[in-house]
C-alpha positions in Angstrom: -0.1 -0.1 0.1 2.7 2.3 0.7 4.5 1.6 -2.5 1.2 2.6 -4.2 1.0 5.9 -2.3 4.4 6.6 -3.7 3.7 5.5 -7.3 0.8 7.8 -6.9 1.6 11.2 -5.3 5.2 11.3 -5.8 4.7 12.0 -9.4 1.8 14.0 -8.6 3.5 16.4 -6.3 6.6 16.7 -8.9 4.1 17.8 -11.4 2.4 20.4 -9.1 5.8 21.7 -7.9 7.1 21.9 -11.8 3.8 23.5 -12.6 3.9 26.3 -9.8 7.6 27.0 -10.9 6.7 27.3 -14.4 4.1 29.8 -13.8 6.3 31.8 -11.2 9.1 31.7 -13.5 6.6 32.9 -16.4 5.3 35.7 -14.0 8.4 36.3 -12.2 6.8 38.4 -9.3 10.2 39.0 -7.5 12.2 39.7 -10.5 14.6 36.6 -10.6 14.6 36.9 -14.5 13.2 39.5 -16.8 9.8 40.1 -15.1 6.7 39.5 -16.1 6.5 38.0 -19.4 3.0 37.8 -20.1 1.8 41.5 -19.4 5.0 43.3 -18.4 3.5 44.6 -15.5 5.2 43.7 -12.3 3.6 44.3 -8.7 5.5 45.7 -5.3 5.0 42.4 -3.5 8.2 42.4 -2.2 10.1 45.5 -3.2 13.0 44.5 -0.9 13.5 41.3 -2.6 12.9 42.4 -6.1 15.2 45.2 -6.0 17.8 43.2 -4.5 17.5 40.6 -7.5 17.5 43.7 -10.0 20.5 45.1 -8.5 22.2 41.5 -8.8 21.3 41.0 -12.2 22.4 44.6 -13.6 25.6 44.2 -11.9 26.1 47.0 -8.9 29.1 48.2 -10.5 27.6 49.7 -13.2 25.8 52.2 -11.4 27.2 55.6 -10.1 24.4 56.7 -8.4 22.0 55.5 -5.6 18.6 56.6 -4.9 17.1 55.5 -1.4 13.7 56.2 0.1 10.2 55.1 1.1 7.3 54.1 -1.2 7.2 58.1 -2.2 10.4 57.8 -3.8 9.8 54.6 -5.9 8.0 56.7 -8.7 11.2 58.8 -9.0 12.6 57.5 -12.4 16.3 56.4 -12.3 16.3 57.3 -16.1 15.4 60.8 -15.5 18.8 61.3 -14.1 20.7 62.1 -17.3 24.3 62.6 -15.8 24.4 59.6 -14.0 23.3 56.0 -14.2 21.2 55.4 -10.9 19.9 52.7 -9.1 16.7 53.4 -7.2 16.8 51.5 -4.0 13.6 52.7 -2.7 10.6 50.1 -1.2 7.5 50.2 0.5 7.6 51.6 4.5 11.2 52.2 4.0 12.9 53.6 7.0 16.4 55.1 7.7 17.3 51.9 9.6 17.0 49.7 6.6 18.6 52.6 4.0 22.0 52.0 6.2 22.0 48.2 5.8 20.6 48.3 2.1 23.5 50.8 1.0 26.3 48.7 3.0 25.0 45.6 1.2 24.8 47.7 -2.2 28.7 48.6 -1.6 29.4 45.0 -0.8 28.2 44.0 -4.2 30.5 46.7 -5.8 28.6 49.7 -6.2 30.6 53.0 -5.5 28.2 56.0 -6.2 29.1 59.4 -7.0 25.9 60.6 -6.0 23.3 59.5 -3.4 19.6 60.8 -3.1 17.8 60.1 0.1 14.2 60.7 0.5 13.6 61.8 4.2 10.1 61.0 5.6 8.7 62.9 8.6 7.7 59.6 10.0 11.2 58.7 10.8 11.2 61.5 13.6 7.9 60.2 15.5 8.8 58.0 18.3 5.1 56.2 17.7 6.0 55.3 14.1 5.8 51.4 14.6 9.6 50.0 15.0 11.2 47.7 12.4 12.0 44.6 13.9 15.3 44.8 12.4 16.9 44.5 8.9 16.7 40.6 7.9 18.7 38.5 5.5 19.2 41.1 2.3 20.6 38.5 0.1 17.7 36.9 -1.8 17.2 33.0 -1.3 17.9 30.9 -4.3 15.1 31.1 -7.0 14.6 27.5 -6.9 13.4 28.1 -3.2 11.5 30.9 -4.2 9.7 29.9 -7.1 8.8 26.3 -5.9 6.6 28.1 -2.8 2.8 28.7 -2.6 3.5 32.2 -1.0 5.0 33.3 -4.5 2.3 31.2 -6.3 -0.3 33.4 -4.7 1.8 36.4 -5.9 1.7 35.2 -9.6 -1.9 34.2 -9.4 -2.9 37.9 -7.8 -0.4 39.3 -11.0 -2.8 37.2 -13.6 -5.7 38.6 -12.0 -4.8 42.1 -11.8 -4.5 42.5 -8.0 -2.0 44.8 -7.5 -1.1 45.8 -3.8 -0.8 49.3 -4.7 -2.1 51.7 -7.5 1.3 51.6 -9.2 3.5 49.1 -10.9 7.1 48.2 -12.5 7.5 48.0 -16.1 9.4 45.6 -17.8 11.8 47.8 -20.1 13.9 49.2 -17.1 11.7 48.2 -14.0 10.8 51.7 -13.3 7.5 52.5 -11.3 4.2 53.6 -13.1 0.8 54.4 -11.7 -2.2 52.1 -12.9 -4.7 53.2 -15.3 -7.8 54.9 -13.3 -5.7 55.1 -9.8 -8.1 56.3 -6.5 -8.9 59.5 -6.3 -7.4 61.7 -3.6 -10.0 63.0 -1.3 -8.4 65.5 1.2 -9.8 66.0 4.6 -8.8 67.0 7.9 -8.8 64.7 10.6 -7.2 64.7 14.5 -5.0 61.4 15.4 -5.6 60.8 19.1 -2.1 60.5 20.0 0.2 63.5 19.6 3.5 62.3 18.2 6.6 62.0 20.2 9.8 63.5 18.9 12.8 61.4 18.1 15.4 64.0 16.6 18.0 60.9 17.5 17.3 59.8 14.0 19.6 62.7 12.7 22.3 60.3 13.7 21.3 57.4 11.9 21.0 59.4 8.4 24.6 60.7 9.2 25.6 57.0 9.5 24.4 56.6 5.9 26.5 59.1 4.8 29.5 57.2 6.3 28.7 54.6 4.1 30.1 56.4 1.0 32.1 59.0 2.6 33.3 60.2 -0.8 29.9 60.6 -2.3 27.9 63.9 -2.6 24.6 63.4 -0.4 21.7 65.2 -1.7 18.7 64.9 0.8 15.0 65.7 0.1 11.4 65.4 1.5 9.3 64.2 -1.1 6.1 66.2 -1.7 3.4 65.4 0.3 -0.2 67.1 0.4 -0.6 70.1 2.5 -3.4 68.0 4.4 -1.0 65.3 5.1 1.3 67.7 6.8 -1.3 69.4 8.7 -2.9 66.2 10.0 0.3 63.9 10.7 2.9 66.5 11.6 1.5 69.9 12.4 -1.6 69.1 14.4 0.4 66.2 16.5 3.0 68.8 17.8 5.8 67.5 15.5 6.3 70.4 13.4 9.4 71.9 15.5 10.7 68.3 15.9 10.6 67.7 12.4 11.8 71.2 11.1 14.7 71.1 13.4 15.7 67.6 12.1 15.4 68.4 8.7 17.7 71.8 9.1 20.3 69.5 11.0 20.3 67.3 8.1 20.9 70.0 6.2 24.3 70.3 7.8 25.3 66.9 7.1 24.5 66.7 3.5 25.5 68.1 0.7 22.3 69.7 -0.2 19.2 69.5 1.3 15.3 70.3 -0.5 11.8 70.2 1.2 9.3 69.7 -0.9 6.6 68.8 2.0 6.0 72.7 2.4 2.4 73.8 1.5 2.4 75.0 -2.3 0.8 74.8 -5.6 1.7 71.5 -6.1 1.0 70.0 -2.6 -2.3 71.9 -2.3 -3.8 70.6 -5.4 -5.5 67.2 -4.9 -5.2 66.4 -8.5 -1.3 66.0 -8.1 -1.3 62.6 -6.1 -3.6 59.6 -5.7 -3.4 59.3 -2.0 -2.0 62.4 -0.6 1.4 60.6 -0.5 2.3 59.2 -3.7 3.0 61.8 -6.4 2.2 61.2 -10.2 5.5 60.7 -12.6 5.1 64.1 -14.0 5.5 65.7 -10.6 8.3 63.1 -9.8 10.2 64.3 -13.0 10.1 68.1 -11.8 11.4 67.1 -8.5 14.0 64.9 -10.5 15.3 68.0 -12.5 15.3 70.4 -9.1 17.5 67.8 -7.1 19.6 68.0 -9.9 20.1 71.5 -9.9 17.4 73.1 -11.8 16.4 76.6 -10.2 12.7 76.4 -9.4 10.2 78.0 -6.6 8.9 74.4 -6.1 10.5 73.3 -2.7 13.2 74.8 -0.2 17.0 74.5 -0.3 17.1 74.3 3.3 20.4 74.5 3.6 20.7 78.2 2.3 18.5 79.7 5.4 19.2 79.3 9.2 17.0 77.5 11.1 14.8 80.4 12.3 14.4 81.4 8.7 13.3 78.0 7.8 10.9 77.7 10.2 9.2 80.7 9.7 8.7 80.3 6.4 7.3 76.7 6.6 4.7 77.8 9.6 3.6 80.6 7.6 2.8 78.6 4.9 1.0 76.0 6.9 -1.1 78.9 8.3 -1.9 80.5 5.4 -2.9 77.2 4.0 -5.1 76.2 7.2 -6.8 79.6 7.0 -7.6 79.3 3.4 -9.4 76.2 4.0 -11.1 77.6 7.0 -9.1 75.4 9.5 -7.2 78.5 11.2 -8.0 77.2 14.6 -5.8 74.2 14.4 
């Protein structure tokens, strides 16, 4: 009976595993190969693994520029940096502690950038932001282990059904992020979080550690554009504004250049420029790309050019004007 069991189920199990592996290799949700061979769309199921695989395939030593950040930076096109070959190593919910470790990993694989662009998010300076549990092993597992798994088969199934976890995806051409057709409509609103924020200015030191990974590179920091409603709800109304501004200004003394695109402006007070108030469309990202490469613009602030009092006064005045215009002046 045991022999009959083996004769029946072993071949069946092997067929199922091979079938799963074939589907996963064809859809390639973790970018071990050339990406989704069916539709050319690659969803962001695990950008930490996917981008590490892409870095290893395209050879780290071929890049002379590195981009780090959270999902707000993923829509920044590496190809828009004309004078350098940039690798965009940004991923969802990325935190500064992770950027340090992923930068070290990229360096260990041969990446030696002349320029490093770092997206800086305000949630890094709030102690109430859920802590990360530590950076796990960055080296991806072998493809035969990953693609003979049920977890990845589910990623492939969701890809075939068009069930993206985000309103964005990566194309097959150069694995750059794009926004799906008919993305959600951003409907801005004011709300009050129950708990005020707790300042964590110590994170400035971690950003400094990041610089020490590539001591000879030029570091350009920037706060990605965020809707004015987001700034009012998550930073200003929670009592984090002075901590945030002080931290960004300290960072401007550590990095070579520091931009802040979160200050309320014509871009960030226009709801149509973003699908959720946190992620801006590629045309806005392209403009940001030009500015952080040195193009003069009225969008954003060059933080290092002002002293802290000037930066703080300007930023708060913009928030005040925005809130009064929206009938929220008492906040």
